[in-house]
DRENTI-401071 format. One line per field, with one value per residue (C-alpha): residue in three letters; x, y, z. Coordinates in steps of 0.25 Angstrom, whole numbers. Example, Ala and Ser with C-alpha at 12.3 -4.5 7.8 and 13.67 -1.06 7.14 Angstrom:
# DRENTI-401071
code = (ALA, SER)
x = (49, 55)
y = (-18, -4)
z = (31, 29)
This chain:
# DRENTI-401071
code = (MET, ALA, ALA, VAL, LEU, ALA, GLY, ASP, ASP, LEU, ALA, ARG, SER, MET, SER, SER, GLY, ARG, ARG, SER, PHE, SER, TYR, ARG, SER, TRP, ALA, SER, ALA, SER, ILE, ARG, GLU, ALA, TRP, THR, ALA, PRO, THR, ASP, VAL, PHE, SER, GLN, ASN, SER, GLY, ARG, ARG, GLU, GLN, GLN, LEU, ASN, ASP, GLU, GLU, GLU, LEU, ARG, TRP, ALA, ALA, ILE, GLU, ARG, LEU, PRO, THR, TYR, ASP, ARG, MET, ARG, LYS, GLY, MET, LEU, ARG, GLN, VAL, LEU, ASP, ASN, GLY, ARG, THR, VAL, GLN, SER, GLU, VAL, ASP, VAL, THR, ARG, LEU, GLY, MET, GLN, ASP, LYS, GLN, GLN, LEU, MET, GLU, ASN, ILE, LEU, LYS, VAL, VAL, GLU, ASP, ASP, ASN, GLU, LYS, PHE, LEU, ARG, LYS, LEU, ARG, ASP, ARG, THR, ASP, ARG, VAL, GLY, ILE, GLU, VAL, PRO, LYS, ILE, GLU, VAL, ARG, TYR, GLU, HIS, LEU, SER, VAL, GLU, GLY, GLU, VAL, PHE, VAL, GLY, GLY, ARG, ALA, LEU, PRO, THR, LEU, TYR, ASN, ALA, THR, LEU, ASN, ALA, LEU, GLU, SER, SER, GLY, LYS, ILE, THR, TYR, CYS, GLY, HIS, GLU, LEU, LYS, GLU, PHE, VAL, PRO, GLN, ARG, THR, CYS, ALA, TYR, ILE, SER, GLN, HIS, ASP, LEU, HIS, TYR, GLY, GLU, MET, THR, VAL, ARG, GLU, THR, LEU, ASP, PHE, SER, GLY, ARG, CYS, LEU, GLY, VAL, GLY, THR, ARG, TYR, GLU, LEU, LEU, VAL, GLU, LEU, SER, ARG, ARG, GLU, LYS, GLU, ALA, GLY, ILE, LYS, PRO, ASP, PRO, GLU, ILE, ASP, ALA, PHE, MET, LYS, ALA, THR, ALA, LEU, ALA, GLY, GLN, GLU, HIS, SER, LEU, VAL, THR, ASP, TYR, THR, LEU, LYS, ILE, LEU, GLY, LEU, ASP, ILE, CYS, ALA, ASP, ILE, LEU, VAL, GLY, ASN, ASP, MET, ARG, ARG, GLY, ILE, SER, GLY, GLY, GLN, LYS, LYS, ARG, VAL, THR, THR, GLY, GLU, MET, LEU, VAL, GLY, PRO, ALA, LYS, VAL, LEU, LEU, MET, ASP, GLU, ILE, SER, THR, GLY, LEU, ASP, SER, ALA, THR, THR, PHE, GLN, ILE, CYS, LYS, PHE, MET, ARG, GLN, MET, VAL, HIS, THR, MET, ASP, VAL, THR, MET, ILE, ILE, THR, LEU, LEU, GLN, PRO, ALA, PRO, GLU, THR, PHE, GLU, LEU, PHE, ASP, ASP, ILE, ILE, LEU, LEU, SER, GLU, GLY, GLN, ILE, VAL, TYR, GLN, GLY, PRO, ARG, GLN, HIS, VAL, LEU, GLU, PHE, PHE, GLU, HIS, MET, GLY, PHE, ARG, CYS, PRO, ASP, ARG, LYS, GLY, ALA, ALA, ASP, PHE, LEU, GLN, GLU, VAL, THR, SER, LYS, LYS, ASP, GLN, GLU, GLN, TYR, TRP, TYR, ARG, ARG, THR, GLN, PRO, TYR, ARG, TYR, VAL, SER, VAL, ALA, GLU, PHE, VAL, ARG, GLY, PHE, LYS, SER, PHE, HIS, VAL, GLY, GLN, GLN, LEU, ALA, SER, ASP, LEU, ARG, VAL, PRO, TYR, ASP, LYS, SER, SER, ALA, HIS, PRO, ALA, ALA, LEU, VAL, LYS, GLU, LYS, TYR, GLY, ILE, SER, ASN, TRP, GLU, LEU, PHE, ARG, ALA, CYS, PHE, SER, ARG, GLU, TRP, LEU, LEU, MET, LYS, ARG, ASN, SER, PHE, LEU, TYR, ILE, PHE, LYS, THR, THR, GLN, ILE, THR, ILE, MET, SER, ILE, ILE, ALA, PHE, THR, VAL, PHE, PHE, ARG, THR, GLU, MET, GLU, VAL, GLY, THR, VAL, LEU, GLY, GLY, GLN, LYS, TYR, PHE, GLY, ALA, LEU, PHE, PHE, SER, LEU, VAL, ASN, VAL, MET, PHE, ASN, GLY, MET, ALA, GLU, LEU, ALA, MET, THR, VAL, PHE, ARG, LEU, PRO, VAL, PHE, TYR, LYS, GLN, ARG, ASP, PHE, LEU, PHE, PHE, PRO, ALA, TRP, ALA, PHE, GLY, LEU, PRO, ILE, TRP, ALA, LEU, ARG, ILE, PRO, LEU, SER, LEU, MET, GLU, SER, GLY, ILE, TRP, ILE, ILE, LEU, THR, TYR, TYR, THR, ILE, GLY, PHE, ALA, PRO, SER, ALA, SER, ARG, PHE, PHE, ARG, GLN, PHE, LEU, ALA, PHE, PHE, GLY, ILE, HIS, GLN, MET, ALA, LEU, ALA, LEU, PHE, ARG, PHE, LEU, ALA, ALA, VAL, GLY, ARG, THR, GLN, VAL, VAL, ALA, ASN, THR, LEU, GLY, THR, PHE, THR, LEU, LEU, LEU, VAL, PHE, VAL, LEU, GLY, GLY, PHE, ILE, VAL, ALA, LYS, ASP, ASP, ILE, GLU, PRO, TRP, MET, ILE, TRP, GLY, TYR, TYR, SER, SER, PRO, MET, MET, TYR, GLY, GLN, ASN, ALA, ILE, VAL, MET, ASN, GLU, PHE, LEU, ASP, ASP, ARG, TRP, SER, VAL, MET, LYS, PHE, HIS, TYR, ASP, LYS, LEU, LEU, CYS, GLU, ASN, PHE, ILE, SER, ALA, LEU, GLY, ASP, SER, LYS, ALA, VAL, ILE, VAL, GLU, GLU, ASP, GLU, LYS, LYS, LYS, LYS, LYS, SER, SER, SER, ALA, GLN, HIS, ARG, ALA, GLU, GLY, ILE, ASP, MET, ALA, ASN, MET, GLY, ASN, SER, ALA, GLU, THR, GLY, HIS, ALA, VAL, ASP, ASN, SER, THR, LYS, ARG, GLY, MET, VAL, LEU, PRO, PHE, ARG, PRO, LEU, SER, LEU, ALA, PHE, ASN, HIS, VAL, ASN, TYR, TYR, VAL, ASP, MET, PRO, ASP, GLU, MET, LYS, SER, LYS, GLY, ILE, ASP, GLU, ASP, ARG, LEU, GLN, LEU, LEU, ARG, ASP, VAL, SER, GLY, ALA, PHE, ARG, PRO, GLY, ILE, LEU, THR, ALA, LEU, VAL, GLY, VAL, SER, GLY, ALA, GLY, LYS, THR, THR, LEU, MET, ASP, VAL, LEU, ALA, GLY, ARG, LYS, THR, GLY, GLY, TYR, ILE, GLU, GLY, THR, ILE, ASN, ILE, SER, GLY, TYR, PRO, LYS, ASN, GLN, ALA, THR, PHE, ALA, ARG, VAL, SER, GLY, TYR, CYS, GLU, GLN, ASN, ASP, ILE, HIS, SER, PRO, ARG, VAL, THR, VAL, TYR, GLU, SER, LEU, LEU, TYR, SER, ALA, TRP, LEU, ARG, LEU, ALA, LYS, ASP, ILE, ASP, THR, LYS, THR, ARG, LYS, ALA, ARG, ASN, ILE, SER, SER)
x = (-78, -65, -53, -51, -63, -62, -71, -86, -86, -77, -87, -99, -94, -89, -103, -111, -102, -105, -120, -120, -111, -120, -132, -126, -119, -130, -133, -119, -115, -127, -122, -107, -112, -119, -106, -97, -92, -97, -83, -85, -97, -88, -77, -88, -92, -78, -75, -88, -84, -70, -76, -85, -73, -66, -78, -79, -64, -66, -78, -70, -58, -68, -73, -59, -56, -69, -64, -57, -42, -39, -48, -44, -29, -33, -41, -36, -39, -32, -33, -36, -38, -50, -51, -57, -45, -52, -45, -53, -49, -54, -54, -44, -39, -24, -22, -28, -21, -19, -7, -14, -18, -4, 2, -9, -6, 10, 8, 0, 10, 23, 21, 35, 43, 55, 46, 35, 41, 46, 32, 26, 34, 32, 17, 19, 27, 17, 6, 12, 18, 4, -2, 11, 15, 30, 37, 47, 61, 74, 88, 99, 111, 124, 136, 150, 146, 157, 156, 168, 172, 185, 193, 198, 207, 209, 199, 191, 188, 181, 166, 163, 151, 160, 167, 154, 150, 163, 166, 155, 155, 154, 146, 146, 140, 126, 115, 102, 88, 82, 90, 86, 96, 94, 89, 77, 70, 71, 81, 78, 64, 67, 78, 79, 92, 93, 104, 113, 110, 98, 91, 78, 69, 71, 57, 50, 47, 52, 37, 36, 49, 46, 32, 37, 47, 36, 27, 37, 43, 29, 24, 30, 22, 15, 2, 2, 7, -4, -15, -10, -9, -23, -28, -21, -26, -40, -40, -34, -43, -32, -34, -21, -17, -25, -13, -3, -14, -16, -1, 2, -10, -5, 9, 5, -2, 7, 6, 3, 7, 9, 13, 12, 26, 32, 26, 32, 45, 46, 42, 53, 64, 60, 57, 42, 47, 52, 42, 36, 49, 56, 68, 77, 90, 102, 95, 82, 80, 74, 76, 90, 100, 97, 82, 85, 93, 81, 72, 82, 80, 65, 63, 66, 60, 46, 48, 44, 59, 63, 78, 84, 98, 101, 114, 118, 105, 111, 118, 114, 107, 110, 113, 99, 91, 100, 97, 82, 82, 90, 82, 69, 76, 80, 65, 61, 71, 68, 53, 50, 62, 68, 82, 90, 105, 109, 123, 127, 139, 144, 130, 128, 130, 115, 112, 123, 116, 103, 109, 108, 119, 131, 138, 152, 157, 172, 179, 168, 168, 159, 167, 156, 141, 133, 127, 130, 133, 145, 152, 161, 164, 169, 179, 184, 186, 194, 202, 194, 186, 176, 179, 168, 165, 166, 153, 152, 149, 161, 170, 165, 168, 182, 187, 189, 196, 211, 214, 204, 205, 217, 210, 200, 211, 209, 219, 230, 238, 239, 245, 235, 234, 224, 213, 208, 193, 197, 201, 189, 181, 188, 187, 172, 171, 177, 168, 156, 147, 153, 153, 138, 135, 142, 135, 121, 125, 129, 114, 106, 94, 81, 73, 60, 60, 60, 47, 40, 38, 53, 59, 53, 51, 44, 52, 44, 35, 22, 16, 20, 8, 11, 25, 21, 11, 22, 32, 22, 17, 32, 35, 23, 28, 42, 36, 28, 40, 48, 36, 45, 53, 41, 35, 49, 49, 35, 39, 51, 44, 34, 44, 52, 39, 36, 50, 48, 35, 41, 53, 46, 34, 24, 24, 39, 37, 34, 27, 30, 44, 58, 62, 49, 51, 64, 58, 47, 57, 65, 53, 50, 64, 64, 51, 57, 70, 62, 52, 64, 73, 61, 62, 77, 74, 70, 85, 89, 77, 79, 94, 90, 80, 88, 95, 82, 77, 88, 88, 73, 73, 85, 77, 65, 56, 51, 55, 61, 48, 40, 50, 50, 36, 30, 40, 36, 21, 22, 30, 19, 11, 23, 27, 12, 13, 26, 23, 10, 15, 25, 15, 5, 14, 22, 14, 5, 14, 25, 15, 16, 6, -8, -14, -20, -15, -1, -1, -4, 6, 17, 12, 13, 27, 32, 26, 33, 46, 45, 43, 55, 64, 60, 62, 76, 80, 76, 83, 96, 95, 93, 105, 114, 110, 118, 115, 129, 128, 113, 116, 128, 121, 108, 116, 122, 109, 102, 113, 111, 96, 97, 108, 101, 87, 86, 86, 101, 105, 96, 93, 99, 112, 114, 124, 118, 126, 119, 105, 102, 103, 92, 82, 86, 84, 71, 71, 70, 57, 51, 57, 51, 38, 36, 42, 34, 21, 24, 29, 19, 8, 2, 7, 21, 17, 19, 34, 43, 49, 44, 47, 46, 59, 66, 59, 64, 78, 79, 72, 82, 94, 90, 86, 100, 107, 99, 101, 116, 116, 107, 116, 129, 123, 118, 131, 138, 129, 130, 145, 145, 135, 142, 156, 151, 144, 156, 165, 155, 154, 169, 170, 160, 167, 180, 174, 168, 181, 189, 179, 179, 194, 195, 184, 191, 206, 214, 226, 238, 244, 236, 242, 251, 254, 240, 236, 222, 221, 208, 203, 195, 181, 170, 155, 144, 129, 119, 104, 103, 89, 85, 71, 66, 52, 42, 40, 26, 24, 25, 16, 6, 6, 1, 15, 12, 27, 34, 48, 54, 65, 77, 87, 83, 92, 105, 118, 132, 147, 157, 172, 185, 192, 179, 172, 157, 147, 133, 124, 109, 99, 95, 87, 91, 97, 111, 112, 103, 112, 125, 118, 114, 128, 135, 125, 120, 105, 99, 85, 78, 80, 92, 93, 104, 119, 131, 145, 158, 169, 161, 156, 143, 143, 144, 141, 149, 162, 158, 156, 171, 176, 166, 163, 150, 150, 135, 129, 125, 136, 135, 147, 150, 149, 159, 171, 180, 182, 196, 190, 179, 188, 197, 186, 181, 195, 196, 183, 185, 200, 207, 213, 227, 228, 234, 229, 239, 235, 221, 223, 232, 221, 211, 220, 223, 208)
y = (-21, -22, -15, -6, 2, 12, 23, 23, 10, 16, 28, 20, 10, 22, 29, 16, 13, 26, 25, 11, 16, 28, 19, 9, 19, 30, 27, 26, 38, 46, 42, 46, 59, 62, 60, 67, 81, 91, 91, 77, 81, 91, 80, 70, 81, 83, 68, 66, 78, 72, 59, 65, 72, 59, 52, 63, 61, 46, 49, 59, 49, 38, 47, 50, 35, 32, 42, 37, 36, 48, 57, 49, 53, 68, 68, 69, 73, 85, 89, 104, 113, 121, 135, 130, 121, 108, 98, 92, 83, 88, 82, 89, 87, 85, 91, 104, 106, 121, 127, 127, 113, 109, 116, 110, 96, 98, 104, 92, 82, 90, 99, 98, 93, 89, 80, 76, 73, 59, 56, 60, 52, 40, 42, 42, 29, 22, 25, 17, 6, 4, -1, -8, 1, 1, 14, 14, 13, 16, 10, 17, 9, 15, 7, 10, 24, 33, 46, 50, 63, 67, 79, 89, 101, 112, 116, 103, 106, 119, 119, 121, 115, 106, 101, 99, 89, 81, 81, 72, 63, 48, 39, 25, 15, 10, 16, 9, 13, 0, -8, 0, 8, 23, 20, 12, 23, 38, 42, 57, 54, 42, 50, 65, 72, 85, 93, 102, 114, 122, 125, 131, 142, 154, 160, 148, 146, 134, 128, 130, 123, 111, 111, 111, 100, 91, 93, 89, 77, 72, 62, 49, 37, 44, 44, 29, 26, 34, 27, 14, 18, 23, 11, 2, 11, 10, -5, -6, 4, 13, 28, 36, 48, 60, 69, 59, 55, 69, 71, 59, 62, 77, 72, 61, 69, 74, 87, 96, 110, 111, 98, 94, 87, 101, 106, 93, 95, 110, 106, 96, 104, 117, 125, 128, 141, 146, 138, 150, 158, 158, 149, 160, 160, 168, 180, 178, 178, 165, 154, 152, 142, 131, 132, 131, 118, 113, 117, 108, 97, 98, 99, 85, 80, 84, 73, 58, 53, 42, 44, 58, 62, 75, 82, 92, 96, 102, 114, 127, 120, 121, 108, 108, 109, 99, 89, 91, 89, 76, 72, 73, 66, 54, 53, 53, 42, 33, 34, 35, 26, 37, 35, 48, 52, 66, 72, 82, 90, 89, 86, 88, 76, 75, 76, 65, 56, 56, 48, 33, 31, 39, 40, 46, 51, 56, 58, 52, 39, 33, 31, 26, 22, 16, 18, 31, 23, 16, 28, 31, 17, 16, 27, 21, 9, 17, 24, 37, 40, 52, 60, 61, 76, 75, 74, 61, 69, 78, 66, 59, 71, 73, 59, 57, 70, 69, 82, 78, 63, 62, 68, 56, 45, 37, 25, 32, 19, 20, 32, 40, 39, 46, 36, 40, 39, 26, 20, 23, 17, 4, 4, 6, -6, -14, -8, -16, -5, -5, -20, -20, -9, -18, -30, -23, -18, -32, -36, -31, -23, -31, -22, -30, -24, -10, -3, 0, 15, 17, 21, 32, 28, 41, 53, 64, 64, 70, 71, 80, 89, 91, 94, 105, 110, 110, 117, 127, 131, 133, 141, 150, 152, 156, 166, 173, 173, 180, 189, 201, 196, 194, 208, 214, 207, 212, 226, 225, 221, 232, 243, 238, 237, 252, 255, 248, 255, 268, 266, 259, 268, 267, 281, 280, 267, 268, 256, 252, 257, 250, 259, 257, 242, 243, 249, 239, 228, 234, 235, 220, 216, 225, 218, 204, 207, 212, 201, 191, 197, 199, 184, 184, 183, 169, 165, 169, 163, 150, 149, 153, 141, 131, 125, 122, 116, 107, 102, 99, 93, 83, 79, 76, 87, 89, 88, 100, 102, 104, 115, 122, 121, 130, 140, 141, 141, 152, 161, 161, 171, 180, 179, 183, 195, 200, 199, 205, 217, 219, 218, 226, 238, 238, 232, 244, 255, 251, 249, 235, 229, 234, 220, 212, 199, 204, 209, 196, 189, 198, 195, 180, 182, 189, 179, 168, 176, 178, 163, 160, 170, 164, 150, 154, 160, 148, 139, 147, 147, 131, 130, 140, 135, 146, 161, 165, 154, 156, 171, 169, 158, 167, 179, 171, 165, 178, 184, 172, 174, 189, 188, 177, 181, 189, 203, 207, 198, 196, 182, 184, 189, 177, 167, 154, 146, 154, 154, 143, 154, 162, 151, 147, 160, 161, 176, 175, 169, 179, 190, 185, 183, 197, 204, 196, 199, 214, 216, 207, 217, 224, 238, 233, 227, 241, 245, 255, 243, 236, 222, 214, 207, 220, 226, 215, 215, 230, 230, 219, 226, 240, 234, 228, 241, 249, 239, 240, 255, 254, 244, 251, 264, 257, 250, 263, 269, 256, 256, 271, 269, 256, 262, 274, 265, 256, 268, 273, 259, 258, 271, 267, 253, 260, 270, 258, 250, 262, 265, 250, 249, 262, 257, 243, 247, 240, 245, 239, 239, 228, 218, 210, 197, 195, 193, 199, 209, 213, 221, 213, 218, 216, 215, 219, 219, 225, 223, 218, 214, 209, 209, 204, 207, 197, 186, 186, 171, 175, 187, 177, 170, 182, 189, 204, 208, 215, 210, 197, 198, 189, 195, 200, 210, 203, 208, 203, 205, 198, 201, 198, 186, 180, 168, 169, 158, 162, 150, 148, 138, 138, 151, 158, 170, 167, 170, 182, 188, 186, 192, 204, 206, 204, 214, 203, 205, 212, 213, 214, 224, 225, 232, 234, 238, 231, 236, 232, 235, 246, 253, 251, 241, 246, 235, 240, 239, 227, 218, 220, 216, 204, 190, 183, 168, 164, 151, 151, 146, 155, 154, 154, 139, 141, 145, 137, 139, 146, 156, 159, 163, 171, 179, 182, 187, 196, 202, 204, 206, 219, 223, 224, 209, 203, 191, 181, 184, 182, 169, 165, 169, 160, 148, 149, 150)
z = (175, 167, 173, 161, 154, 144, 138, 140, 148, 158, 159, 160, 171, 179, 178, 181, 193, 199, 198, 204, 215, 218, 220, 229, 239, 239, 254, 259, 251, 258, 272, 268, 263, 276, 284, 273, 274, 263, 257, 253, 245, 237, 235, 230, 220, 216, 215, 207, 197, 196, 192, 182, 175, 175, 168, 158, 155, 153, 144, 136, 135, 131, 120, 114, 114, 105, 95, 82, 82, 74, 84, 96, 93, 93, 106, 120, 134, 140, 155, 157, 169, 169, 175, 188, 190, 186, 177, 165, 154, 140, 127, 117, 102, 104, 90, 94, 107, 110, 117, 130, 129, 126, 137, 147, 142, 143, 157, 161, 155, 159, 171, 175, 163, 171, 179, 170, 157, 161, 167, 154, 145, 154, 153, 137, 138, 148, 139, 127, 136, 143, 130, 125, 114, 111, 109, 97, 101, 92, 94, 86, 83, 76, 73, 67, 64, 57, 51, 42, 35, 27, 32, 22, 23, 14, 3, 5, 19, 16, 17, 3, -5, -13, -1, 7, -4, -3, 12, 17, 29, 28, 39, 41, 51, 54, 61, 64, 71, 77, 67, 55, 47, 44, 30, 35, 42, 43, 53, 53, 58, 67, 75, 78, 78, 87, 81, 89, 80, 83, 70, 71, 65, 74, 70, 76, 91, 99, 99, 84, 81, 89, 83, 69, 72, 78, 67, 56, 64, 66, 77, 72, 77, 89, 82, 79, 93, 99, 91, 95, 109, 110, 103, 114, 125, 120, 119, 133, 139, 144, 146, 144, 151, 144, 144, 139, 128, 124, 123, 114, 105, 103, 100, 91, 80, 68, 61, 73, 72, 88, 94, 109, 107, 106, 119, 126, 119, 123, 137, 139, 133, 141, 128, 133, 138, 124, 116, 109, 107, 94, 92, 86, 79, 77, 73, 81, 96, 101, 111, 118, 112, 123, 120, 105, 107, 114, 102, 93, 103, 103, 88, 87, 100, 95, 84, 85, 84, 93, 92, 96, 93, 101, 97, 108, 113, 126, 118, 124, 136, 151, 158, 165, 152, 146, 158, 157, 142, 143, 154, 146, 134, 144, 148, 134, 130, 142, 142, 127, 122, 113, 108, 111, 109, 115, 113, 124, 127, 142, 148, 163, 172, 175, 160, 157, 167, 159, 148, 147, 136, 133, 119, 120, 107, 105, 92, 84, 91, 102, 115, 124, 121, 132, 145, 153, 166, 159, 152, 164, 166, 152, 153, 166, 159, 149, 161, 163, 175, 176, 189, 199, 197, 182, 173, 165, 152, 154, 157, 144, 135, 141, 143, 128, 126, 125, 133, 145, 145, 155, 167, 167, 167, 180, 179, 186, 185, 170, 163, 155, 140, 131, 127, 113, 108, 100, 113, 120, 109, 110, 125, 124, 114, 125, 136, 141, 136, 122, 121, 125, 114, 104, 108, 106, 93, 88, 90, 78, 81, 79, 69, 72, 86, 81, 83, 70, 73, 78, 65, 56, 41, 37, 32, 38, 51, 45, 31, 20, 22, 36, 34, 24, 34, 45, 36, 31, 45, 49, 37, 39, 53, 49, 39, 50, 59, 47, 43, 44, 32, 23, 27, 24, 10, 7, 11, 3, -10, -7, -6, -19, -27, -23, -27, -40, -45, -41, -50, -61, -61, -72, -76, -80, -87, -102, -109, -123, -124, -122, -111, -103, -105, -99, -87, -86, -87, -76, -67, -69, -66, -54, -49, -52, -44, -32, -32, -33, -22, -12, -10, -7, 8, 6, 4, 18, 25, 18, 22, 36, 37, 30, 42, 49, 36, 34, 48, 48, 34, 38, 50, 41, 47, 33, 18, 11, 3, 16, 20, 6, 2, 13, 10, -4, -1, 9, 0, -10, -3, -1, -16, -19, -9, -13, -28, -27, -19, -30, -42, -35, -32, -45, -57, -60, -54, -63, -75, -79, -89, -84, -85, -73, -80, -81, -67, -61, -71, -65, -51, -54, -60, -48, -39, -46, -46, -31, -29, -38, -30, -16, -22, -27, -14, -6, -16, -15, 0, 0, -9, -1, 13, 19, 18, 12, 1, -2, -3, -12, -21, -21, -26, -37, -41, -42, -50, -60, -60, -63, -73, -81, -79, -92, -87, -84, -95, -107, -111, -125, -118, -110, -115, -120, -110, -99, -104, -94, -83, -90, -90, -76, -70, -63, -64, -79, -79, -69, -77, -90, -84, -79, -91, -101, -93, -94, -108, -115, -111, -123, -119, -123, -137, -144, -143, -151, -159, -171, -167, -154, -155, -157, -145, -136, -141, -139, -126, -120, -125, -120, -107, -106, -109, -99, -88, -90, -88, -76, -69, -72, -66, -54, -52, -52, -42, -33, -34, -29, -18, -13, -13, -6, 4, 6, 9, 19, 25, 25, 33, 43, 45, 47, 57, 64, 64, 69, 80, 84, 84, 93, 102, 104, 104, 114, 122, 116, 130, 134, 124, 133, 126, 121, 106, 108, 119, 125, 137, 148, 148, 158, 155, 165, 163, 172, 173, 159, 154, 140, 134, 121, 115, 120, 109, 103, 107, 122, 120, 115, 128, 136, 140, 139, 141, 129, 132, 137, 146, 144, 153, 167, 174, 171, 177, 177, 173, 165, 169, 163, 167, 173, 165, 167, 163, 159, 162, 162, 157, 143, 140, 152, 144, 143, 128, 130, 140, 132, 120, 128, 133, 120, 113, 103, 106, 94, 100, 113, 124, 133, 147, 156, 155, 150, 152, 147, 157, 163, 150, 143, 132, 118, 109, 97, 105, 114, 102, 99, 113, 115, 110, 110, 108, 105, 107, 92, 83, 71, 62, 47, 42, 31, 38, 47, 62, 60, 50, 59, 70, 61, 55, 69, 73, 61, 65, 80, 82, 81, 67, 73, 76, 63, 56, 61, 76, 73, 67, 78, 88, 80, 80, 95, 98)
């Protein structure tokens, strides 16, 4: 019998072997049973039952192997534990794995992620090596790179739109991937860049964020690799590990809404504890800053890229978490032949030891590039030695600094002199590592040796239809998370429609007269304005989403149309609902033309107007990009739309050189549609004028006169009310200023040689507890509590003259405690006492004597650093400090 059998042959041979063995050894077996204890009988039954289960497993696997390729790639064996403790292998469809099945599979693969991850990756690699499949590898080379930009002063340096178009950076040099230049493939799909800026939708959970990223990036060549792997294993009669096979099949299918790669990434990044928590943003509570940084890393790890460029992935993370993440990245690089570059600031010594090569960059030049073992040898060659108790990473960052370099000079027989970066660069070229690097670069890369699947030639990871489905499902999810906004808009338009039909009630509206026509025209214009402005919230929502959109578009997650088309499609039901509410409540109560056809025509016109308004606000947001610019541009555009729309200024009164504005105003077409729909009804055919032309001319002129009188009266009332309101606000602000000044007066006797006097204050907090409402995602998992406690009985004191460090792992509650003490929490429930120098904390006065530096850098992008500090000084310093002192203080800081 052959050494390796497969499928039914193996099952038949095993069963026939058992039958012949039982016939030959019946007598000896009977004698053994006579001398065997009863426990052996049970052990025999147990062994027979285990053998039977193994036979059933073999038969199931043989049945899967006989399936067509398409079906075979979607079937796998999953080990499950029954209620009685027995472990069985069951056939599953990997495209329909439930949450419990995924968790069970991940638990079988990675019981202890710190210990089992390398074993798991080794099993994946061994499976491909066993059948001789080569894993794609990528070698990145860069030579003579240079990025230059001209420096300007004065007005040319200001961040204006005109200057931004002129002030551009110029780059030169050569970059190749496996000998191919960037124009020969799609670099954004071949490599993944992990930015140091955490840009995510705060309304989505961590799992949903990674699932969407993995869905858009696709699976690359995993499916083709698995098909070839399965074919070779079938030919060789090799049965793979069922769990490894199920994992590879589940991760090789593109377009899945929930991928197993997401669960694996969450596991290795330590995000499984917050997988179902909202990411959050500046205005919405979510995960911690360190966890958000890991989400940014995981967003690109779920993709199929073979080159990973990670920029500052340790920001906000403690040293232990950074070490674990870098350890997992090292295992991935060594086992799966991934090309990876990670930039870190002052890593811990144990983290530094994980890296194979080191690139030291200073002043835009490469000082050293080569094996980590030779980096200290190079600097000793240059005359600098790292002390025994000094970390190598800290030494490398300080040795090129002019103010810190002298302390590492070890050639006592020679006088110290500053070694510039340019000298280090020249020294590296003469060092043996630099010479070896230059020698390697002189040998061109053999393009024929590159794997065909190494470089990606397709622009997007999945088909256009799958891209549309992915973006559509995400937009639907965001709409559900922002449901309050749409409910509020619907309520708003309902209230405004009630106000409209009470003001323009049909019993007060005459039909067939010029005066009645004016009222009906006003009712139509009021309806038009309300329907248009009900979509203005689209501007703010679009501006808020633009940073994430630009990031994902530039990384080739999806094209722009895949982002915009679902937004338009999902706004259609909203437009129908809001337009329908307005028409149903106002059409017959105001007394418009009593005709079903005209009713539906007006409904269609308002639907088109609402769609036009939404598109206009989205366009203004895309052009402005920031909230301030978009609002300014939107106000100006709406002014032109209203003025040139034909109502405020009639068409005949518009100058010929401005008539283009009348025809380009989208409001004009909607206004003409609803006006013609109403006034072409038969009840307006009999008027108190003899000629239709004279009717229209007098109607328009009378309407213009009445509008001028109404606007003038409204303006007078508005000016009176606004001036009175401003006076009242001025009095309130003055009182607030006086009270604040009185509450924060400082004794002049304490001013002894100090520019900015202050009194030392102590802060004590006792038994502080902080709770938030239990997230719905956690309630759905069976947690019955109504509150989630984030701070537990925290007590402490901060004293003047004592520098206190608040430390803890990522997600330990450092930011939460700081927010509670600073009074920055706008939600949740706080218990305990907080005292300032023995007195209970009053937030109104405490905010004037405290400063809170958040981990989120939120600044105005249009002002300089000096202007930001000066503005802060104007707001926070006392009014008796003159401008010169404030500016001097800012310069010194």
